GUMARKOL-263278 format. One line per 2 residues: for each residue y, x, z of N, C-alpha, C. Coordinates in steps of 0.02 Angstrom, whole numbers. Layout:
<lozas>
Y:X:Z:Y:X:Z:Y:X:Z  ...
</lozas>
This chain:
<lozas>
4919:5450:5015:4917:5400:4970:4866:5400:4924  4824:5443:4926:4776:5450:4875:4799:5478:4811
4762:5464:4755:4781:5475:4693:4849:5452:4682  4870:5393:4700:4934:5351:4679:4985:5404:4698
4999:5422:4761:5052:5465:4794:5052:5538:4749  4985:5561:4743:4976:5627:4720:4988:5643:4640
4998:5587:4612:5009:5597:4536:5089:5633:4520  5075:5679:4475:5136:5720:4454:5156:5686:4402
5230:5673:4402:5266:5639:4345:5335:5664:4355  5355:5696:4297:5426:5731:4293:5459:5707:4239
5451:5639:4204:5480:5637:4149:5544:5618:4155  5580:5599:4207:5653:5598:4211:5677:5643:4276
5715:5687:4267:5742:5727:4324:5830:5722:4320  5852:5661:4293:5919:5657:4304:5949:5655:4368
6008:5679:4385:6045:5682:4449:6089:5622:4473  6074:5566:4445:6114:5506:4462:6066:5437:4451
6104:5400:4497:6084:5326:4494:6084:5293:4427  6048:5243:4407:6060:5201:4359:6131:5177:4356
6159:5177:4290:6233:5146:4283:6236:5075:4294  6311:5054:4299:6311:4977:4306:6287:4934:4252
6278:4966:4186:6243:4922:4142:6167:4896:4138  6136:4928:4200:6067:4907:4213:6063:4850:4249
6016:4801:4241:6000:4757:4287:5944:4789:4337  5956:4792:4409:5936:4842:4455:5882:4800:4485
5874:4728:4475:5824:4688:4518:5760:4660:4480  5706:4688:4490:5647:4666:4461:5653:4668:4392
5661:4722:4364:5653:4739:4286:5591:4782:4276  5580:4773:4205:5538:4814:4175:5467:4818:4218
5444:4773:4266:5386:4787:4303:5378:4847:4332  5421:4869:4376:5421:4934:4405:5469:4926:4472
5438:4955:4532:5468:4961:4594:5515:5027:4603  5558:5020:4629:5616:5070:4632:5627:5101:4717
5609:5151:4732:5620:5171:4803:5672:5222:4801  5710:5204:4849:5776:5231:4861:5767:5285:4921
5767:5353:4925:5758:5385:4976:5818:5400:5000  5845:5384:5061:5914:5402:5076:5915:5442:5127
5942:5508:5133:5955:5549:5202:6001:5511:5238  6008:5514:5295:6045:5483:5348:6110:5505:5331
6172:5469:5344:6236:5503:5344:6254:5543:5387  6310:5579:5394:6325:5643:5436:6328:5605:5516
6284:5653:5560:6288:5638:5627:6319:5690:5670  6337:5674:5727:6361:5712:5778:6327:5786:5780
6262:5777:5767:6221:5839:5780:6223:5881:5717  6247:5842:5662:6250:5880:5603:6325:5916:5599
6378:5891:5640:6443:5927:5641:6435:5984:5692  6389:5979:5734:6373:6041:5774:6312:6087:5755
6284:6083:5693:6240:6108:5680:6186:6134:5717  6155:6068:5744:6109:6075:5787:6027:6056:5766
5982:6086:5784:5916:6081:5749:5871:6032:5799  5825:5997:5737:5780:5950:5787:5794:5873:5760
5740:5838:5799:5741:5767:5783:5800:5728:5816  5827:5749:5875:5878:5725:5911:5888:5650:5901
5843:5611:5921:5839:5548:5914:5904:5495:5928  5947:5529:5984:6002:5490:6009:6064:5501:5978
6055:5555:5927:6123:5579:5898:6159:5520:5858  6225:5505:5869:6240:5452:5830:6277:5472:5763
6302:5430:5727:6344:5443:5658:6415:5480:5680  6438:5527:5646:6505:5546:5662:6546:5496:5629
6619:5496:5639:6665:5451:5604:6658:5454:5523  6645:5531:5506:6636:5529:5432:6571:5499:5419
6523:5507:5448:6452:5483:5436:6458:5408:5428  6493:5373:5472:6506:5306:5472:6550:5283:5401
6580:5321:5381:6618:5307:5315:6570:5317:5272  6524:5371:5261:6484:5387:5211:6432:5315:5205
6412:5294:5256:6366:5239:5254:6386:5177:5230  6450:5168:5243:6482:5116:5223:6499:5103:5138
6521:5170:5121:6530:5177:5052:6472:5174:5029  6406:5206:5033:6354:5194:5009:6337:5113:4987
6348:5075:5035:6326:5009:5037:6376:4968:4978  6449:4986:4982:6499:4974:4931:6461:4980:4863
6442:5050:4851:6413:5077:4798:6361:5033:4765  6319:5030:4819:6258:4985:4786:6277:4927:4783
6325:4887:4816:6361:4818:4808:6384:4821:4734  6424:4854:4716:6457:4867:4651:6413:4864:4597
6359:4894:4616:6303:4883:4556:6261:4833:4557  6277:4773:4593:6238:4715:4611:6165:4726:4623
6157:4798:4663:6088:4814:4676:6077:4775:4757  6023:4749:4756:5995:4722:4826:5929:4745:4839
5912:4757:4909:5850:4782:4928:5809:4724:4953  5734:4728:4927:5689:4683:4965:5662:4696:5033
5671:4770:5046:5642:4806:5110:5691:4856:5123  5708:4860:5181:5743:4928:5204:5695:4954:5261
5686:5013:5267:5646:5048:5318:5698:5112:5338  5695:5131:5403:5722:5175:5431:5682:5209:5494
5687:5270:5493:5667:5306:5552:5688:5284:5626  5656:5293:5684:5686:5270:5741:5752:5308:5763
5771:5357:5721:5828:5398:5755:5895:5345:5747  5931:5350:5794:5984:5316:5801:6033:5326:5730
6037:5383:5711:6077:5393:5648:6050:5369:5583  5983:5358:5589:5959:5328:5516:5967:5256:5531
5945:5233:5585:5971:5162:5594:6038:5142:5584  6083:5176:5613:6159:5165:5596:6169:5162:5519
6149:5215:5489:6161:5231:5412:6133:5155:5374  6085:5124:5394:6060:5076:5360:6102:5013:5376
6115:5020:5452:6160:4957:5461:6224:4960:5429  6260:5014:5429:6321:5027:5406:6322:5001:5315
6258:5028:5301:6248:5021:5224:6245:4949:5205  6220:4921:5244:6197:4833:5234:6251:4790:5254
6300:4796:5301:6349:4764:5335:6397:4744:5285  6429:4691:5298:6476:4656:5258:6473:4669:5181
6410:4660:5152:6392:4657:5079:6330:4618:5069  6321:4627:5013:6250:4581:4987:6201:4627:4977
6195:4686:4999:6136:4729:4992:6074:4710:5028  6084:4698:5103:6017:4668:5138:6042:4640:5200
6001:4608:5231:6011:4574:5298:5997:4634:5346  6048:4646:5374:6032:4702:5421:5985:4688:5486
5973:4620:5487:5935:4603:5545:5863:4617:5527  5850:4621:5452:5785:4629:5440:5759:4707:5433
5814:4749:5451:5788:4821:5448:5722:4833:5499  5683:4868:5462:5618:4898:5499:5618:4969:5518
5591:4991:5585:5596:5057:5592:5534:5080:5605  5517:5154:5588:5446:5180:5587:5447:5244:5612
5414:5258:5665:5411:5335:5680:5393:5384:5639  5353:5360:5590:5314:5399:5540:5368:5439:5494
5422:5408:5484:5471:5438:5441:5529:5487:5488  5516:5496:5543:5560:5536:5601:5566:5613:5572
5626:5638:5596:5631:5720:5565:5571:5752:5592  5568:5820:5569:5520:5862:5601:5552:5882:5670
5492:5888:5709:5506:5913:5777:5513:5989:5781  5553:6015:5821:5577:6083:5814:5543:6120:5880
5508:6082:5912:5477:6116:5974:5527:6143:6028  5527:6202:6043:5576:6240:6093:5644:6252:6057
5651:6223:5998:5715:6250:5962:5758:6179:5956  5721:6127:5985:5762:6053:5983:5826:6064:6014
5879:6042:5985:5946:6045:6005:5983:6106:6001  5948:6158:5983:5979:6235:5970:6017:6244:5908
6062:6281:5902:6098:6307:5836:6049:6318:5790  6068:6292:5728:6024:6321:5669:6018:6398:5662
6064:6422:5682:6054:6506:5681:5997:6525:5724  5975:6494:5766:5937:6522:5810:5857:6525:5769
5853:6481:5719:5794:6485:5676:5801:6529:5618  5857:6562:5606:5867:6594:5545:5863:6677:5555
5818:6692:5606:5821:6767:5619:5763:6791:5564  5773:6853:5557:5721:6885:5515:5652:6878:5537
5636:6877:5610:5564:6866:5628:5546:6801:5606  5576:6750:5628:5544:6690:5612:5542:6673:5539
5589:6703:5505:5587:6701:5429:5522:6730:5403  5506:6786:5423:5435:6819:5407:5372:6777:5422
5376:6741:5481:5317:6703:5515:5309:6644:5457  5362:6612:5451:5363:6557:5410:5338:6568:5332
5372:6632:5307:5344:6650:5251:5278:6667:5234  5250:6674:5284:5179:6711:5288:5133:6648:5287
5148:6584:5309:5118:6519:5303:5154:6470:5305  5191:6447:5255:5251:6403:5261:5218:6320:5281
5168:6313:5260:5136:6249:5266:5119:6228:5341  5099:6286:5377:5059:6278:5451:5101:6303:5503
5150:6347:5481:5176:6375:5532:5233:6325:5581  5234:6331:5635:5273:6287:5687:5296:6331:5738
5354:6301:5769:5379:6343:5821:5343:6345:5885  5354:6367:5927:5323:6370:5991:5351:6295:6039
5317:6266:6083:5341:6201:6115:5306:6153:6103  5309:6100:6153:5278:6044:6157:5301:5996:6091
5258:5967:6057:5275:5925:6018:5309:5959:5929  5306:6029:5941:5323:6054:5878:5283:6038:5825
5320:6036:5768:5270:6014:5708:5282:6067:5648  5229:6076:5609:5234:6110:5537:5253:6058:5479
5260:6091:5431:5279:6051:5369:5214:6008:5345  5148:6033:5367:5096:6001:5343:5092:5946:5394
5109:5950:5465:5114:5885:5499:5157:5836:5478  5220:5849:5452:5267:5803:5427:5235:5784:5358
5208:5805:5325:5173:5779:5257:5124:5737:5272  5080:5744:5318:5029:5698:5346:5051:5645:5347
5117:5634:5404:5132:5569:5421:5174:5527:5379  5208:5572:5334:5244:5540:5276:5197:5507:5230
5150:5536:5208:5112:5510:5168:5068:5459:5187  5044:5458:5258:5024:5401:5286:5071:5337:5282
5127:5357:5295:5178:5292:5298:5177:5253:5225  5175:5296:5174:5182:5289:5114:5127:5242:5094
5071:5263:5122:4994:5228:5097:4992:5167:5139  5014:5162:5196:5007:5109:5244:5057:5047:5235
5118:5075:5229:5179:5028:5228:5203:5013:5146  5213:5076:5116:5230:5064:5041:5186:5044:4991
5133:5070:4993:5078:5059:4941:5068:4985:4937  5068:4947:4981:5048:4877:4977:5111:4842:4951
5164:4870:4936:5222:4837:4918:5241:4864:4834  5202:4895:4800:5226:4929:4748:5206:4868:4691
5165:4824:4710:5152:4770:4652:5199:4724:4652  5252:4730:4695:5294:4669:4708:5353:4686:4652
5369:4737:4614:5425:4764:4570:5491:4746:4610  5484:4787:4669:5541:4771:4708:5588:4837:4717
5641:4825:4743:5689:4880:4772:5686:4895:4848  5654:4957:4868:5647:4984:4924:5691:5036:4949
5722:5031:4993:5761:5077:5040:5730:5113:5094  5712:5181:5091:5686:5210:5139:5742:5264:5174
5772:5258:5241:5831:5286:5260:5787:5337:5319  5799:5399:5297:5758:5455:5335:5784:5521:5333
5751:5575:5338:5789:5641:5352:5780:5696:5307  5808:5750:5308:5801:5793:5250:5734:5818:5249
5705:5843:5285:5631:5880:5293:5589:5827:5266  5592:5760:5287:5541:5719:5265:5553:5704:5194
5611:5690:5175:5625:5664:5108:5606:5733:5067  5626:5779:5073:5602:5852:5032:5521:5864:5027
5488:5847:5095:5420:5861:5099:5390:5806:5042  5413:5738:5057:5375:5695:4999:5390:5703:4923
5445:5726:4907:5473:5740:4835:5435:5801:4827  5425:5849:4852:5386:5915:4836:5314:5895:4817
5286:5839:4869:5219:5831:4861:5210:5783:4795  5254:5736:4769:5258:5704:4717:5251:5744:4656
5300:5793:4659:5308:5828:4587:5267:5889:4588  5215:5898:4645:5170:5950:4651:5198:6027:4639
5255:6043:4680:5274:6111:4672:5270:6139:4733  5248:6202:4738:5225:6243:4794:5292:6260:4826
5275:6253:4895:5325:6262:4945:5375:6321:4947  5338:6374:4919:5374:6448:4915:5426:6428:4859
5417:6385:4806:5447:6389:4748:5500:6322:4754  5501:6295:4813:5551:6234:4807:5595:6242:4865
5669:6240:4836:5725:6241:4879:5770:6208:4849  5783:6137:4902:5815:6094:4884:5857:6083:4956
5925:6058:4946:5967:6043:4986:5989:5979:4986  5977:5925:5029:5989:5856:5018:6054:5842:5070
6111:5814:5035:6171:5805:5074:6163:5749:5103  6204:5730:5165:6203:5679:5203:6223:5607:5164
6183:5556:5174:6191:5499:5138:6175:5496:5052  6141:5567:5036:6120:5576:4968:6065:5520:4954
6055:5498:4887:6008:5456:4867:5952:5487:4819  5889:5486:4830:5847:5518:4783:5797:5453:4759
5801:5447:4693:5767:5384:4683:5701:5391:4641  5656:5363:4670:5579:5363:4630:5564:5293:4593
5532:5286:4553:5514:5233:4508:5432:5233:4510  5415:5181:4518:5329:5163:4508:5311:5111:4462
5293:5145:4416:5272:5097:4346:5206:5128:4307  5169:5081:4291:5094:5101:4259:5066:5145:4297
5051:5129:4369:5017:5177:4411:5027:5247:4420  5110:5261:4413:5131:5334:4437:5195:5330:4463
5221:5370:4487:5287:5379:4507:5324:5426:4462  5387:5417:4452:5441:5448:4411:5487:5473:4463
5504:5539:4467:5573:5545:4501:5631:5538:4447  5673:5490:4470:5730:5473:4423:5791:5514:4445
5810:5522:4511:5871:5543:4529:5855:5595:4595  5917:5646:4599:5894:5688:4658:5957:5698:4695
5962:5690:4750:6024:5707:4791:6092:5681:4757  6095:5620:4741:6141:5581:4725:6201:5577:4764
6263:5589:4756:6308:5570:4813:6377:5548:4773  6363:5512:4719:6413:5481:4673:6449:5434:4714
6426:5404:4767:6471:5349:4802:6514:5395:4853  6510:5438:4866:6567:5483:4904:6624:5506:4860
6613:5501:4793:6672:5526:4751:6706:5475:4712  6671:5416:4696:6699:5362:4658:6726:5304:4707
6715:5311:4765:6756:5267:4817:6799:5296:4862
</lozas>
């Protein structure tokens, strides 16, 4: 996204969403981007690797997504745009988040392939432990940006970064002047890759776990991004 997405801005690193006292819609001439990891999927419960686009939400995941929508609704927060990956778990998260409240019209949710989870090649659908071997760790540590597993369609972190930045440039950048609220429901590796790029942290020094249905919020104001919150799961505890 050129210089816009590449600017480093760390002025606020609080671990929470704005509180109820804030007016969340079109204030202070800024655009708010809510990066939401999909709620718990059946693949998560089985600890399986990869894109797994057909894996639905678990019962717990459905509850998480509904709680997230209830929480946004309690803040009087509405979205102008909601984007998800093409994966079923992301689409279901967005749908349950928007259903039965005033957050967003679920019929207007848009899906994009660019924000799909990383493809694990020959490890797709395999247990996470299969990629936790000492040999794979050594290979990944040697070249963490470019390493990818064997197999058709396997991706590196650089591949993921390229497509998420393309999505930000072609889809999000034209919306930044609207002073709007934007939700992007995606996946752990995709969101972490975008965060790391924005705050300009070397991948070897960046270790962040994102919980299912967690919210990371960016604000766009005066030509740069600020990272306002990371991995917020308040909706799972307050409702």
